C-alpha positions in Angstrom: 27.7 -3.6 -10.5 25.1 -3.5 -7.5 22.8 -0.8 -8.0 22.5 0.9 -4.8 18.7 0.5 -4.0 15.5 3.7 -3.5 14.9 4.4 -0.3 11.4 4.2 0.4 8.6 4.7 3.1 5.8 2.6 4.3 2.1 4.2 4.4 -0.4 3.0 6.6 -4.0 3.6 5.7 -6.7 3.4 8.2 -9.7 1.4 7.0 -12.2 1.9 9.9 -12.5 -0.8 12.4 -9.6 -1.2 13.6 -8.4 -3.0 9.9 -5.1 -0.9 8.9 -3.0 -1.8 5.1 0.1 -0.9 5.0 2.0 -0.6 1.8 5.8 0.8 0.4 5.6 4.8 -1.2 6.8 3.2 -4.6 3.0 0.6 -4.4 1.3 0.6 -7.7 -1.2 3.1 -7.4 -3.8 0.8 -10.1 -3.4 -1.7 -8.6 -3.6 -0.8 -4.7 -7.0 0.7 -6.2 -8.6 -2.7 -6.5 -7.3 -4.1 -3.5 -9.0 -1.4 -1.6 -12.1 -1.6 -3.4 -12.2 -6.0 -2.9 -11.5 -4.5 1.4 -14.4 -1.9 1.0 -17.3 -4.6 -0.4 -16.7 -6.6 2.8 
């Protein structure tokens, strides 16, 4: 049986300095937080 895929949307986060990150709306929030923390330090 083929399961229908859950429709997700893409969220764009503006980081400043012309940097953006795009993630699907069902992204793991904890993982995204760790990524943003690393990017903030750069």
